[in-house]
N, CA, C and O atoms as a printed pandas DataFrame, in Angstrom:
     atom_number atom_name residue_name chain_id  residue_number  x_coord  y_coord  z_coord
0              1         N          MET        A               1  -66.068   40.058   94.654
1              2        CA          MET        A               1  -66.497   41.340   95.167
2              3         C          MET        A               1  -65.335   42.317   95.219
3              4         O          MET        A               1  -65.481   43.491   94.879
4              5         N          ARG        A               2  -64.161   41.813   95.656
5              6        CA          ARG        A               2  -62.989   42.683   95.780
6              7         C          ARG        A               2  -62.583   43.247   94.417
7              8         O          ARG        A               2  -62.272   44.433   94.308
8              9         N          ARG        A               3  -62.583   42.406   93.374
9             10        CA          ARG        A               3  -62.242   42.889   92.031
10            11         C          ARG        A               3  -63.215   43.969   91.585
11            12         O          ARG        A               3  -62.818   44.952   90.960
12            13         N          PHE        A               4  -64.472   43.788   91.903
13            14        CA          PHE        A               4  -65.485   44.772   91.554
14            15         C          PHE        A               4  -65.198   46.095   92.253
15            16         O          PHE        A               4  -65.305   47.155   91.636
16            17         N          THR        A               5  -64.835   46.045   93.531
17            18        CA          THR        A               5  -64.520   47.246   94.290
18            19         C          THR        A               5  -63.287   47.937   93.715
19            20         O          THR        A               5  -63.262   49.161   93.592
20            21         N          ILE        A               6  -62.262   47.158   93.363
21            22        CA          ILE        A               6  -61.054   47.721   92.767
22            23         C          ILE        A               6  -61.394   48.368   91.433
23            24         O          ILE        A               6  -60.929   49.468   91.135
24            25         N          ALA        A               7  -62.202   47.686   90.632
25            26        CA          ALA        A               7  -62.579   48.231   89.331
26            27         C          ALA        A               7  -63.324   49.547   89.491
27            28         O          ALA        A               7  -63.106   50.484   88.722
28            29         N          ILE        A               8  -64.203   49.624   90.485
29            30        CA          ILE        A               8  -64.939   50.871   90.735
30            31         C          ILE        A               8  -63.975   51.976   91.153
31            32         O          ILE        A               8  -64.088   53.107   90.680
32            33         N          ALA        A               9  -63.031   51.660   92.031
33            34        CA          ALA        A               9  -62.055   52.661   92.489
34            35         C          ALA        A               9  -61.217   53.171   91.326
35            36         O          ALA        A               9  -61.003   54.376   91.194
36            37         N          LEU        A              10  -60.745   52.263   90.485
37            38        CA          LEU        A              10  -59.935   52.676   89.354
38            39         C          LEU        A              10  -60.748   53.467   88.332
39            40         O          LEU        A              10  -60.254   54.440   87.764
40            41         N          THR        A              11  -61.981   53.055   88.100
41            42        CA          THR        A              11  -62.852   53.779   87.188
42            43         C          THR        A              11  -63.136   55.175   87.717
43            44         O          THR        A              11  -63.109   56.144   86.958
44            45         N          THR        A              12  -63.408   55.285   89.011
45            46        CA          THR        A              12  -63.659   56.585   89.625
46            47         C          THR        A              12  -62.437   57.479   89.477
47            48         O          THR        A              12  -62.571   58.662   89.165
48            49         N          SER        A              13  -61.248   56.930   89.696
49            50        CA          SER        A              13  -60.015   57.708   89.551
50            51         C          SER        A              13  -59.842   58.178   88.113
51            52         O          SER        A              13  -59.461   59.324   87.873
52            53         N          LEU        A              14  -60.117   57.305   87.167
53            54        CA          LEU        A              14  -59.997   57.655   85.767
54            55         C          LEU        A              14  -60.973   58.768   85.407
55            56         O          LEU        A              14  -60.601   59.741   84.751
56            57         N          LEU        A              15  -62.212   58.623   85.837
57            58        CA          LEU        A              15  -63.212   59.652   85.545
58            59         C          LEU        A              15  -62.842   60.986   86.178
59            60         O          LEU        A              15  -63.019   62.040   85.566
60            61         N          LEU        A              16  -62.332   60.940   87.398
61            62        CA          LEU        A              16  -61.898   62.158   88.053
62            63         C          LEU        A              16  -60.771   62.803   87.259
63            64         O          LEU        A              16  -60.764   64.017   87.054
64            65         N          GLY        A              17  -59.827   61.994   86.817
65            66        CA          GLY        A              17  -58.718   62.508   86.023
66            67         C          GLY        A              17  -59.182   63.133   84.724
67            68         O          GLY        A              17  -58.693   64.190   84.327
68            69         N          LEU        A              18  -60.137   62.476   84.054
69            70        CA          LEU        A              18  -60.670   63.026   82.811
70            71         C          LEU        A              18  -61.430   64.315   83.055
71            72         O          LEU        A              18  -61.352   65.250   82.257
72            73         N          THR        A              19  -62.157   64.367   84.145
73            74        CA          THR        A              19  -62.897   65.576   84.488
74            75         C          THR        A              19  -61.937   66.721   84.781
75            76         O          THR        A              19  -62.126   67.839   84.301
76            77         N          LEU        A              20  -60.914   66.437   85.565
77            78        CA          LEU        A              20  -59.952   67.471   85.929
78            79         C          LEU        A              20  -59.130   67.935   84.739
79            80         O          LEU        A              20  -58.694   69.086   84.701
80            81         N          SER        A              21  -58.910   67.055   83.766
81            82        CA          SER        A              21  -58.100   67.442   82.613
82            83         C          SER        A              21  -58.793   68.504   81.770
83            84         O          SER        A              21  -58.139   69.226   81.018
84            85         N          GLY        A              22  -60.104   68.601   81.890
85            86        CA          GLY        A              22  -60.833   69.613   81.143
86            87         C          GLY        A              22  -60.916   70.952   81.848
87            88         O          GLY        A              22  -61.383   71.935   81.273
88            89         N          LEU        A              23  -60.462   70.991   83.093
89            90        CA          LEU        A              23  -60.497   72.225   83.858
90            91         C          LEU        A              23  -59.246   73.042   83.612
91            92         O          LEU        A              23  -58.225   72.500   83.189
92            93         N          PRO        A              24  -59.311   74.339   83.869
93            94        CA          PRO        A              24  -58.106   75.145   83.743
94            95         C          PRO        A              24  -57.023   74.610   84.681
95            96         O          PRO        A              24  -57.321   74.061   85.742
96            97         N          ARG        A              25  -55.785   74.775   84.281
97            98        CA          ARG        A              25  -54.654   74.282   85.056
98            99         C          ARG        A              25  -54.632   74.934   86.432
99           100         O          ARG        A              25  -54.742   76.154   86.559
100          101         N          THR        A              26  -54.489   74.104   87.457
101          102        CA          THR        A              26  -54.416   74.613   88.817
102          103         C          THR        A              26  -52.964   74.714   89.236
103          104         O          THR        A              26  -52.066   74.341   88.481
104          105         N          ALA        A              27  -52.734   75.214   90.426
105          106        CA          ALA        A              27  -51.374   75.424   90.906
106          107         C          ALA        A              27  -50.867   74.251   91.719
107          108         O          ALA        A              27  -50.030   74.435   92.603
108          109         N          ALA        A              28  -51.346   73.060   91.447
109          110        CA          ALA        A              28  -50.869   71.911   92.207
110          111         C          ALA        A              28  -50.833   70.679   91.318
111          112         O          ALA        A              28  -51.744   70.426   90.530
112          113         N          ALA        A              29  -49.776   69.937   91.466
113          114        CA          ALA        A              29  -49.733   68.601   90.900
114          115         C          ALA        A              29  -50.331   67.705   91.976
115          116         O          ALA        A              29  -50.680   68.183   93.056
116          117         N          ALA        A              30  -50.451   66.438   91.698
117          118        CA          ALA        A              30  -51.094   65.555   92.666
118          119         C          ALA        A              30  -50.271   65.378   93.935
119          120         O          ALA        A              30  -50.835   65.209   95.016
120          121         N          SER        A              31  -48.958   65.415   93.821
121          122        CA          SER        A              31  -48.156   65.063   94.977
122          123         C          SER        A              31  -47.416   66.231   95.626
123          124         O          SER        A              31  -46.697   66.032   96.606
124          125         N          PHE        A              32  -47.577   67.426   95.105
125          126        CA          PHE        A              32  -46.923   68.588   95.709
126          127         C          PHE        A              32  -47.600   69.868   95.242
127          128         O          PHE        A              32  -48.344   69.874   94.262
128          129         N          ASP        A              33  -47.329   70.951   95.960
129          130        CA          ASP        A              33  -47.919   72.259   95.688
130          131         C          ASP        A              33  -47.014   73.045   94.744
131          132         O          ASP        A              33  -45.875   73.357   95.091
132          133         N          CYS        A              34  -47.509   73.361   93.570
133          134        CA          CYS        A              34  -46.725   74.094   92.577
134          135         C          CYS        A              34  -46.480   75.555   92.974
135          136         O          CYS        A              34  -45.679   76.233   92.332
136          137         N          GLU        A              35  -47.134   76.037   93.987
137          138        CA          GLU        A              35  -46.956   77.414   94.442
138          139         C          GLU        A              35  -45.834   77.560   95.465
139          140         O          GLU        A              35  -45.476   78.681   95.827
140          141         N          ARG        A              36  -45.270   76.442   95.938
141          142        CA          ARG        A              36  -44.176   76.524   96.909
142          143         C          ARG        A              36  -42.999   77.294   96.325
143          144         O          ARG        A              36  -42.694   77.158   95.140
144          145         N          ALA        A              37  -42.357   78.078   97.127
145          146        CA          ALA        A              37  -41.209   78.863   96.673
146          147         C          ALA        A              37  -39.964   78.000   96.471
147          148         O          ALA        A              37  -39.078   78.364   95.698
148          149         N          ASP        A              38  -39.894   76.880   97.150
149          150        CA          ASP        A              38  -38.686   76.052   97.113
150          151         C          ASP        A              38  -38.818   74.813   96.227
151          152         O          ASP        A              38  -38.268   73.761   96.551
152          153         N          LEU        A              39  -39.538   74.929   95.118
153          154        CA          LEU        A              39  -39.697   73.783   94.221
154          155         C          LEU        A              39  -38.348   73.343   93.659
155          156         O          LEU        A              39  -37.508   74.168   93.298
156          157         N          ALA        A              40  -38.162   72.042   93.594
157          158        CA          ALA        A              40  -36.971   71.475   92.953
158          159         C          ALA        A              40  -37.122   71.625   91.440
159          160         O          ALA        A              40  -38.216   71.883   90.939
160          161         N          ALA        A              41  -36.017   71.460   90.721
161          162        CA          ALA        A              41  -36.035   71.629   89.268
162          163         C          ALA        A              41  -37.046   70.699   88.593
163          164         O          ALA        A              41  -37.781   71.126   87.703
164          165         N          ASP        A              42  -37.087   69.431   89.011
165          166        CA          ASP        A              42  -38.026   68.483   88.401
166          167         C          ASP        A              42  -39.468   68.878   88.690
167          168         O          ASP        A              42  -40.337   68.724   87.832
168          169         N          GLU        A              43  -39.729   69.383   89.888
169          170        CA          GLU        A              43  -41.087   69.792   90.248
170          171         C          GLU        A              43  -41.546   70.991   89.413
171          172         O          GLU        A              43  -42.707   71.052   89.006
172          173         N          LYS        A              44  -40.645   71.942   89.155
173          174        CA          LYS        A              44  -40.993   73.093   88.311
174          175         C          LYS        A              44  -41.392   72.628   86.920
175          176         O          LYS        A              44  -42.374   73.105   86.352
176          177         N          VAL        A              45  -40.619   71.692   86.377
177          178        CA          VAL        A              45  -40.921   71.167   85.041
178          179         C          VAL        A              45  -42.275   70.463   85.042
179          180         O          VAL        A              45  -43.058   70.629   84.107
180          181         N          ILE        A              46  -42.555   69.686   86.074
181          182        CA          ILE        A              46  -43.828   68.973   86.171
182          183         C          ILE        A              46  -44.981   69.968   86.246
183          184         O          ILE        A              46  -46.009   69.775   85.598
184          185         N          CYS        A              47  -44.817   71.015   87.019
185          186        CA          CYS        A              47  -45.866   72.034   87.144
186          187         C          CYS        A              47  -46.111   72.759   85.822
187          188         O          CYS        A              47  -47.240   73.149   85.527
188          189         N          ASP        A              48  -45.059   72.938   85.031
189          190        CA          ASP        A              48  -45.151   73.697   83.786
190          191         C          ASP        A              48  -45.500   72.860   82.565
191          192         O          ASP        A              48  -45.762   73.408   81.495
192          193         N          THR        A              49  -45.506   71.541   82.712
193          194        CA          THR        A              49  -45.738   70.648   81.577
194          195         C          THR        A              49  -46.982   69.812   81.862
195          196         O          THR        A              49  -46.967   68.917   82.707
196          197         N          ARG        A              50  -48.052   70.119   81.143
197          198        CA          ARG        A              50  -49.354   69.488   81.412
198          199         C          ARG        A              50  -49.296   67.959   81.400
199          200         O          ARG        A              50  -49.884   67.311   82.266
200          201         N          THR        A              51  -48.594   67.383   80.430
201          202        CA          THR        A              51  -48.556   65.917   80.344
202          203         C          THR        A              51  -47.824   65.310   81.539
203          204         O          THR        A              51  -48.188   64.231   82.008
204          205         N          LEU        A              52  -46.805   65.991   82.029
205          206        CA          LEU        A              52  -46.104   65.497   83.213
206          207         C          LEU        A              52  -46.955   65.680   84.462
207          208         O          LEU        A              52  -46.955   64.830   85.352
208          209         N          ASN        A              53  -47.676   66.786   84.521
209          210        CA          ASN        A              53  -48.592   67.007   85.643
210          211         C          ASN        A              53  -49.647   65.903   85.654
211          212         O          ASN        A              53  -49.975   65.358   86.708
212          213         N          ASP        A              54  -50.172   65.580   84.476
213          214        CA          ASP        A              54  -51.168   64.503   84.378
214          215         C          ASP        A              54  -50.567   63.157   84.785
215          216         O          ASP        A              54  -51.227   62.357   85.448
216          217         N          ALA        A              55  -49.311   62.904   84.386
217          218        CA          ALA        A              55  -48.645   61.663   84.771
218          219         C          ALA        A              55  -48.469   61.605   86.280
219          220         O          ALA        A              55  -48.585   60.536   86.880
220          221         N          ASP        A              56  -48.190   62.751   86.897
221          222        CA          ASP        A              56  -48.042   62.797   88.350
222          223         C          ASP        A              56  -49.371   62.465   89.028
223          224         O          ASP        A              56  -49.404   61.720   90.007
224          225         N          VAL        A              57  -50.453   63.014   88.508
225          226        CA          VAL        A              57  -51.785   62.724   89.052
226          227         C          VAL        A              57  -52.075   61.226   88.956
227          228         O          VAL        A              57  -52.526   60.610   89.921
228          229         N          LYS        A              58  -51.813   60.652   87.787
229          230        CA          LYS        A              58  -52.077   59.225   87.595
230          231         C          LYS        A              58  -51.206   58.377   88.514
231          232         O          LYS        A              58  -51.685   57.415   89.116
232          233         N          MET        A              59  -49.928   58.732   88.622
233          234        CA          MET        A              59  -49.014   57.960   89.454
234          235         C          MET        A              59  -49.441   57.995   90.911
235          236         O          MET        A              59  -49.543   56.948   91.550
236          237         N          VAL        A              60  -49.692   59.179   91.444
237          238        CA          VAL        A              60  -50.006   59.274   92.874
238          239         C          VAL        A              60  -51.367   58.641   93.178
239          240         O          VAL        A              60  -51.550   58.061   94.248
240          241         N          THR        A              61  -52.309   58.742   92.263
241          242        CA          THR        A              61  -53.615   58.110   92.463
242          243         C          THR        A              61  -53.472   56.592   92.467
243          244         O          THR        A              61  -54.034   55.912   93.325
244          245         N          THR        A              62  -52.726   56.071   91.515
245          246        CA          THR        A              62  -52.498   54.622   91.446
246          247         C          THR        A              62  -51.750   54.148   92.689
247          248         O          THR        A              62  -52.097   53.122   93.275
248          249         N          PHE        A              63  -50.729   54.894   93.087
249          250        CA          PHE        A              63  -49.959   54.547   94.281
250          251         C          PHE        A              63  -50.857   54.526   95.516
251          252         O          PHE        A              63  -50.787   53.593   96.316
252          253         N          ASP        A              64  -51.690   55.536   95.674
253          254        CA          ASP        A              64  -52.587   55.602   96.838
254          255         C          ASP        A              64  -53.568   54.435   96.861
255          256         O          ASP        A              64  -53.819   53.856   97.918
256          257         N          ILE        A              65  -54.118   54.090   95.714
257          258        CA          ILE        A              65  -55.061   52.962   95.644
258          259         C          ILE        A              65  -54.344   51.665   96.020
259          260         O          ILE        A              65  -54.842   50.883   96.830
260          261         N          LEU        A              66  -53.174   51.445   95.427
261          262        CA          LEU        A              66  -52.421   50.229   95.721
262          263         C          LEU        A              66  -52.030   50.149   97.186
263          264         O          LEU        A              66  -52.117   49.085   97.799
264          265         N          THR        A              67  -51.605   51.261   97.744
265          266        CA          THR        A              67  -51.215   51.281   99.154
266          267         C          THR        A              67  -52.369   50.826  100.039
267          268         O          THR        A              67  -52.160   50.109  101.017
268          269         N          GLY        A              68  -53.574   51.238   99.700
269          270        CA          GLY        A              68  -54.747   50.847  100.472
270          271         C          GLY        A              68  -55.134   49.388  100.302
271          272         O          GLY        A              68  -55.804   48.818  101.164
272          273         N          LEU        A              69  -54.721   48.783   99.205
273          274        CA          LEU        A              69  -55.094   47.394   98.926
274          275         C          LEU        A              69  -54.086   46.374   99.457
275          276         O          LEU        A              69  -54.401   45.190   99.582
276          277         N          MET        A              70  -52.895   46.829   99.764
277          278        CA          MET        A              70  -51.821   45.911  100.134
278          279         C          MET        A              70  -51.752   45.665  101.629
279          280         O          MET        A              70  -52.142   46.502  102.443
280          281         N          ALA        A              71  -51.244   44.495  101.958
281          282        CA          ALA        A              71  -50.971   44.157  103.357
282          283         C          ALA        A              71  -49.796   45.006  103.837
283          284         O          ALA        A              71  -49.025   45.531  103.033
284          285         N          MET        A              72  -49.670   45.134  105.162
285          286        CA          MET        A              72  -48.666   46.021  105.746
286          287         C          MET        A              72  -47.246   45.774  105.213
287          288         O          MET        A              72  -46.573   46.732  104.836
288          289         N          GLY        A              73  -46.782   44.552  105.169
289          290        CA          GLY        A              73  -45.427   44.263  104.706
290          291         C          GLY        A              73  -45.184   44.704  103.278
291          292         O          GLY        A              73  -44.156   45.310  102.974
292          293         N          ASN        A              74  -46.115   44.405  102.415
293          294        CA          ASN        A              74  -46.002   44.804  101.013
294          295         C          ASN        A              74  -46.164   46.311  100.857
295          296         O          ASN        A              74  -45.567   46.919   99.969
296          297         N          ARG        A              75  -46.960   46.899  101.711
297          298        CA          ARG        A              75  -47.171   48.348  101.669
298          299         C          ARG        A              75  -45.853   49.075  101.947
299          300         O          ARG        A              75  -45.514   50.046  101.272
300          301         N          GLY        A              76  -45.124   48.594  102.941
301          302        CA          GLY        A              76  -43.831   49.191  103.268
302          303         C          GLY        A              76  -42.850   49.071  102.115
303          304         O          GLY        A              76  -42.104   50.007  101.826
304          305         N          LYS        A              77  -42.852   47.926  101.461
305          306        CA          LYS        A              77  -41.980   47.717  100.298
306          307         C          LYS        A              77  -42.348   48.692   99.180
307          308         O          LYS        A              77  -41.470   49.286   98.554
308          309         N          LEU        A              78  -43.640   48.851   98.933
309          310        CA          LEU        A              78  -44.101   49.764   97.895
310          311         C          LEU        A              78  -43.688   51.203   98.218
311          312         O          LEU        A              78  -43.292   51.953   97.326
312          313         N          GLN        A              79  -43.781   51.581   99.484
313          314        CA          GLN        A              79  -43.395   52.931   99.896
314          315         C          GLN        A              79  -41.884   53.134   99.745
315          316         O          GLN        A              79  -41.443   54.212   99.346
316          317         N          ASP        A              80  -41.097   52.114  100.058
317          318        CA          ASP        A              80  -39.643   52.202   99.870
318          319         C          ASP        A              80  -39.306   52.356   98.387
319          320         O          ASP        A              80  -38.442   53.152   98.022
320          321         N          GLU        A              81  -39.987   51.597   97.545
321          322        CA          GLU        A              81  -39.770   51.709   96.095
322          323         C          GLU        A              81  -40.155   53.096   95.596
323          324         O          GLU        A              81  -39.502   53.645   94.709
324          325         N          GLN        A              82  -41.218   53.665   96.170
325          326        CA          GLN        A              82  -41.661   55.002   95.770
326          327         C          GLN        A              82  -40.599   56.050   96.139
327          328         O          GLN        A              82  -40.331   56.965   95.361
328          329         N          SER        A              83  -40.007   55.912   97.309
329          330        CA          SER        A              83  -38.952   56.842   97.739
330          331         C          SER        A              83  -37.737   56.744   96.812
331          332         O          SER        A              83  -37.157   57.762   96.436
332          333         N          ALA        A              84  -37.355   55.520   96.447
333          334        CA          ALA        A              84  -36.229   55.317   95.530
334          335         C          ALA        A              84  -36.551   55.916   94.163
335          336         O          ALA        A              84  -35.697   56.547   93.540
336          337         N          TRP        A              85  -37.786   55.715   93.700
337          338        CA          TRP        A              85  -38.197   56.270   92.411
338          339         C          TRP        A              85  -38.149   57.795   92.451
339          340         O          TRP        A              85  -37.688   58.422   91.497
340          341         N          LEU        A              86  -38.611   58.390   93.524
341          342        CA          LEU        A              86  -38.626   59.845   93.638
342          343         C          LEU        A              86  -37.209   60.415   93.521
343          344         O          LEU        A              86  -37.007   61.436   92.863
344          345         N          LYS        A              87  -36.240   59.771   94.148
345          346        CA          LYS        A              87  -34.846   60.219   94.044
346          347         C          LYS        A              87  -34.376   60.142   92.595
347          348         O          LYS        A              87  -33.664   61.023   92.114
348          349         N          LYS        A              88  -34.779   59.087   91.913
349          350        CA          LYS        A              88  -34.402   58.924   90.504
350          351         C          LYS        A              88  -35.033   60.029   89.659
351          352         O          LYS        A              88  -34.376   60.597   88.787
352          353         N          ARG        A              89  -36.311   60.335   89.917
353          354        CA          ARG        A              89  -36.979   61.401   89.171
354          355         C          ARG        A              89  -36.319   62.739   89.449
355          356         O          ARG        A              89  -36.116   63.532   88.529
356          357         N          GLN        A              90  -35.984   63.001   90.697
357          358        CA          GLN        A              90  -35.342   64.262   91.065
358          359         C          GLN        A              90  -33.995   64.420   90.363
359          360         O          GLN        A              90  -33.596   65.538   90.035
360          361         N          ALA        A              91  -33.298   63.321   90.132
361          362        CA          ALA        A              91  -32.002   63.368   89.453
362          363         C          ALA        A              91  -32.143   63.820   88.000
363          364         O          ALA        A              91  -31.154   64.208   87.379
364          365         N          CYS        A              92  -33.344   63.775   87.456
365          366        CA          CYS        A              92  -33.573   64.230   86.082
366          367         C          CYS        A              92  -33.433   65.746   85.959
367          368         O          CYS        A              92  -33.183   66.258   84.868
368          369         N          GLY        A              93  -33.591   66.459   87.060
369          370        CA          GLY        A              93  -33.516   67.917   87.000
370          371         C          GLY        A              93  -34.569   68.482   86.067
371          372         O          GLY        A              93  -35.757   68.205   86.233
372          373         N          GLU        A              94  -34.149   69.270   85.088
373          374        CA          GLU        A              94  -35.076   69.917   84.148
374          375         C          GLU        A              94  -35.273   69.135   82.855
375          376         O          GLU        A              94  -35.893   69.644   81.921
376          377         N          ASP        A              95  -34.766   67.926   82.781
377          378        CA          ASP        A              95  -34.834   67.110   81.569
378          379         C          ASP        A              95  -36.227   66.484   81.430
379          380         O          ASP        A              95  -36.542   65.487   82.081
380          381         N          VAL        A              96  -37.044   67.082   80.577
381          382        CA          VAL        A              96  -38.436   66.655   80.397
382          383         C          VAL        A              96  -38.528   65.194   79.990
383          384         O          VAL        A              96  -39.349   64.452   80.528
384          385         N          GLU        A              97  -37.692   64.772   79.046
385          386        CA          GLU        A              97  -37.769   63.382   78.573
386          387         C          GLU        A              97  -37.353   62.396   79.658
387          388         O          GLU        A              97  -37.915   61.304   79.749
388          389         N          CYS        A              98  -36.396   62.759   80.464
389          390        CA          CYS        A              98  -35.983   61.909   81.582
390          391         C          CYS        A              98  -37.132   61.765   82.585
391          392         O          CYS        A              98  -37.407   60.669   83.071
392          393         N          ILE        A              99  -37.790   62.869   82.884
393          394        CA          ILE        A              99  -38.922   62.835   83.825
394          395         C          ILE        A              99  -40.057   62.000   83.239
395          396         O          ILE        A              99  -40.662   61.186   83.937
396          397         N          ARG        A             100  -40.340   62.205   81.963
397          398        CA          ARG        A             100  -41.404   61.441   81.296
398          399         C          ARG        A             100  -41.093   59.941   81.346
399          400         O          ARG        A             100  -41.974   59.136   81.647
400          401         N          ALA        A             101  -39.857   59.569   81.054
401          402        CA          ALA        A             101  -39.452   58.156   81.094
402          403         C          ALA        A             101  -39.556   57.614   82.516
403          404         O          ALA        A             101  -39.918   56.455   82.717
404          405         N          SER        A             102  -39.242   58.442   83.488
405          406        CA          SER        A             102  -39.336   58.039   84.886
406          407         C          SER        A             102  -40.775   57.703   85.261
407          408         O          SER        A             102  -41.033   56.691   85.912
408          409         N          TYR        A             103  -41.711   58.554   84.848
409          410        CA          TYR        A             103  -43.127   58.282   85.124
410          411         C          TYR        A             103  -43.598   57.034   84.393
411          412         O          TYR        A             103  -44.328   56.221   84.961
412          413         N          THR        A             104  -43.193   56.876   83.153
413          414        CA          THR        A             104  -43.596   55.695   82.384
414          415         C          THR        A             104  -43.132   54.423   83.088
415          416         O          THR        A             104  -43.886   53.459   83.219
416          417         N          GLU        A             105  -41.889   54.440   83.533
417          418        CA          GLU        A             105  -41.328   53.282   84.234
418          419         C          GLU        A             105  -42.072   53.019   85.545
419          420         O          GLU        A             105  -42.414   51.876   85.848
420          421         N          ARG        A             106  -42.322   54.077   86.320
421          422        CA          ARG        A             106  -42.984   53.889   87.624
422          423         C          ARG        A             106  -44.414   53.405   87.444
423          424         O          ARG        A             106  -44.862   52.526   88.181
424          425         N          LEU        A             107  -45.130   53.954   86.492
425          426        CA          LEU        A             107  -46.507   53.507   86.266
426          427         C          LEU        A             107  -46.538   52.045   85.833
427          428         O          LEU        A             107  -47.450   51.307   86.207
428          429         N          LYS        A             108  -45.558   51.625   85.056
429          430        CA          LYS        A             108  -45.471   50.213   84.664
430          431         C          LYS        A             108  -45.248   49.349   85.908
431          432         O          LYS        A             108  -45.878   48.301   86.055
432          433         N          GLN        A             109  -44.358   49.782   86.801
433          434        CA          GLN        A             109  -44.105   49.040   88.034
434          435         C          GLN        A             109  -45.369   48.957   88.889
435          436         O          GLN        A             109  -45.666   47.903   89.453
436          437         N          LEU        A             110  -46.105   50.045   88.989
437          438        CA          LEU        A             110  -47.336   50.047   89.787
438          439         C          LEU        A             110  -48.395   49.150   89.164
439          440         O          LEU        A             110  -49.127   48.463   89.876
440          441         N          ASP        A             111  -48.478   49.154   87.834
441          442        CA          ASP        A             111  -49.418   48.246   87.155
442          443         C          ASP        A             111  -49.059   46.791   87.441
443          444         O          ASP        A             111  -49.943   45.966   87.671
444          445         N          GLU        A             112  -47.770   46.476   87.427
445          446        CA          GLU        A             112  -47.327   45.110   87.730
446          447         C          GLU        A             112  -47.643   44.743   89.178
447          448         O          GLU        A             112  -48.037   43.612   89.466
448          449         N          ALA        A             113  -47.470   45.699   90.084
449          450        CA          ALA        A             113  -47.794   45.447   91.498
450          451         C          ALA        A             113  -49.285   45.148   91.640
451          452         O          ALA        A             113  -49.675   44.281   92.423
452          453         N          TYR        A             114  -50.113   45.860   90.889
453          454        CA          TYR        A             114  -51.555   45.605   90.937
454          455         C          TYR        A             114  -51.871   44.202   90.407
455          456         O          TYR        A             114  -52.677   43.478   90.990
456          457         N          GLU        A             115  -51.239   43.835   89.314
457          458        CA          GLU        A             115  -51.472   42.506   88.732
458          459         C          GLU        A             115  -51.040   41.390   89.678
459          460         O          GLU        A             115  -51.594   40.291   89.632
460          461         N          ASN        A             116  -50.060   41.661   90.530
461          462        CA          ASN        A             116  -49.528   40.637   91.431
462          463         C          ASN        A             116  -50.174   40.646   92.814
463          464         O          ASN        A             116  -49.730   39.921   93.704
464          465         N          LEU        A             117  -51.203   41.447   93.002
465          466        CA          LEU        A             117  -51.896   41.466   94.290
466          467         C          LEU        A             117  -52.483   40.087   94.591
467          468         O          LEU        A             117  -53.018   39.424   93.702
468          469         N          SER        A             118  -52.380   39.672   95.822
469          470        CA          SER        A             118  -53.015   38.422   96.229
470          471         C          SER        A             118  -54.512   38.634   96.266
471          472         O          SER        A             118  -55.010   39.573   96.886
472          473         N          ARG        A             119  -55.220   37.743   95.593
473          474        CA          ARG        A             119  -56.675   37.853   95.527
474          475         C          ARG        A             119  -57.291   36.540   96.007
475          476         O          ARG        A             119  -56.758   35.461   95.747
476          477         N          PRO        A             120  -58.410   36.644   96.705
477          478        CA          PRO        A             120  -59.093   35.417   97.129
478          479         C          PRO        A             120  -59.586   34.647   95.908
479          480         O          PRO        A             120  -59.974   35.233   94.897
480          481         N          LEU        A             121  -59.560   33.362   96.023
481          482        CA          LEU        A             121  -60.018   32.506   94.911
482          483         C          LEU        A             121  -61.498   32.471   94.811
483          484         O          LEU        A             121  -62.041   31.800   93.934
């Protein structure tokens, strides 16, 4: 039953992402407001680059789903890893390829965390 629920959540997220990708670009990425006056260099690039904005949506959605599925101890570890990843992404500044590689790496880590979730037999 749990796998079915996870599959539904992930499918719903995917469908939402596909639906939103067809809409005109909004002023927000998934994890921050693109209209803020004090955007960091990496955030400006993410707001201005559709593929990076989409990667941000996918990352934060996956992170939120995983956070809800994990036990408290593992949840804290995942949040600590997310904070470390964010610092690494911020260090990219305006380098689009660095930011893209950062998202690719983080999404791979989140996929691995999902695969390693404890599941009832």
